N, C-alpha and C positions, 0 to 999 in steps of 0.2 A: 347521064352527063351527070346529073348532081351528085350521084354515090362520087364516081371520078372528082371533079372538086372537091367535096367534104372530105374525101380520102389525103387529096394534095395537102390541101389545108391541114388535115391533122399531120400528117409527116413533116413540114414545112415548122409546123409546131414542135412537133417533137423530136426536130431535129436544131431548134432555134434553143431550144429544154437543154437537151443537152450538151449545145457547144455551152451553155452559160455556165450548165453547173461542172463542165472540164474548167472551163475559164476559172471560176471561183475554188475549185480544188486546185488548179496551177497554183493559183497565188497563195490560197494559205498553205501549201507544199513551199515554197520560193520563202514564206514570213517565216513559219517553221523553222528552215533551215538556216534563215542570217539570224536568229533568235541562239538557235542550238551555236549556230558558229562566235557568236560573240559574247556566249558564256562559256565555251569553252576556252576563248582565247582568254579569258578573265580570269579563271582558274588557274594557265597555264601561267601568264604572267606574276599572277600571284605565288605559285607554290614554285615554280624552275626560272629560271633564268640568272641573271646578273641579279645578286644583291649585296649590298653595305649597310652594316647594323653596327651602329658609332654607340660606345659604352663610353665610363670613365672607371676608375680605381674604386667608384664607391657603388657601381651598379650602371644601369641603365641599357641594360639586356632587354632587346626586342625593338621594331621596328616601331621610332615616336614615344618610348618609353623614357619619361624625368630619369636622372640623376638623382642620388641623394645631395642634401646642401654640402656647401666647402664653405671656410670660413677664408676673413682676407687674408691672403698672405701665405696659403695653404696653397701649397704647389699641387694644380691639376695636370694630371696625365687623362687624355683620352685616345681610347682605341676603335681603329676601325677594321670589321671583318668581313673581308670581301670573298665572296665564295659566288660558285654558277652550279646550277642545280644540285645544291645542298655539299659542292665539293671545294674547300678555303683554294685558292689562286695564289700564287705566289708572284710579284712582280709588276703589280697592278699600280699607277699612280694615282692617289688618292688625294686629293683635297679637301683640307679642312678650315672652319670657317668660326669666330667666334662673336657674336652680336650682343652690344649690350643693353640694358633695360630701353633706349630710346631707338635701337634699332640702328646705331650706328656700326660698321666695322673695325673689328676693337683687332682680331687675329688673323690674318689670313697665310697658312703655310702649307706644301705638299710634301709626301712621304711615300715610300713604294709598301707596297706588302712584303712580308716576310715569306718564310717556306711552311707558315702554317697559318697565312691568310692575313696576319696581321698587320695595318698599319699604324705610329703613334706619333702625337706630339704631346708637347708640355708647354705650361706658360704659369706663371702667379699674376692674380689682380691685386693689385696693392690701394693706399688709401687715396693715392695723386692719381689714379686711372677714373674712378667712378665715386663720386662725393656720398650719393646715399647708399646706406644699407637697414634693412636685408631687402637683397632686389635681386629679382628677374632677370635671368642670362639663356640665351640660345646661342647654342652649338650648331654646326652642318659638318657631314661628310657627304662628298660627291666622287666619283669616277665612271667615265664615259669609256669602260672597255669594249673595242667592235663596235661604235659610233652607237652605245647605246648610254646613256645617260640614269644612272640611279642616286637615289641619297638616301640620308636619313637625318633628321630629325631629333635633337634632343636638351632638354631645358633643364637647369640646375637654378636653385636660391643664392645667392651669394650671402651672408651672414657676418655681421660687423663681431668680433670678439670681445668677449666682456672685458672694459679698464683697457682694451686697447692691446689684451697680448690673447693669442691663441695658444691652448692646451694639447698635450694629445688626450687618445681616450683611459693613459694609463694615469695620468696625472689627473686630468678630471675624476678618478676612480678616488686616488688619493684625497682628494679635497672636499669631494663628499662625504668622503669617510670620517675624513678631519671635522668637516664643521658637525657630523650630527654628533658624533663625540661629546666636542668643544658642546654641543646642545643639549646633551645630557648632564655633562659634568655642571652646566649652570643650574639645569633644575633641580640637580642634586642638591647643590647648594642653595638654590632658593629655599627649596625647602627644609633643608637641614636648620637656617636662619629662621623658620617663618615657625617650626617645634617649639626652637629653644626661646621665640618671642612668647610664646603660649604658656612654652612653661614657666614663666617671669609672669 
């Protein structure tokens, strides 16, 4: 009689242990599946699907990448490159937004992508728009195809031209060359006068 009771007790204990192990195993499997599903969806969302990349004529390629600086009065061209699964998409409406350093809205416009997947807009920041330079500005591009909103941000510095004038890179090169030659000339004249004074 006692042996039967002992066997029954051992059976019940074994069954409880097996049940606990099965429950714990199922819990681990569900948790692992949940983690893998989230990881897969994260990779999928970042590598595939809809994307928009905001750039300018001076750079900024890549999500969140800044552009090189602009000068006051210079024409700024913004490009939005829209893709789906890395393939450019045509006729997608893109909204452009530019905020000043105080995060106030300056420009809001829309444009459709062309056959290469690019939409563009342009603008010029003048002296009366914002009085303090240099300053950091932020541009945004967003689109909502298939009820899914994607966006990109690009920052850029706005610099004040020296003396109130801005020059092209070629003109700046001529100016630097002229200044360098002028410095050499003055140095040569100064050396000649010094040598002449020494002879006396």
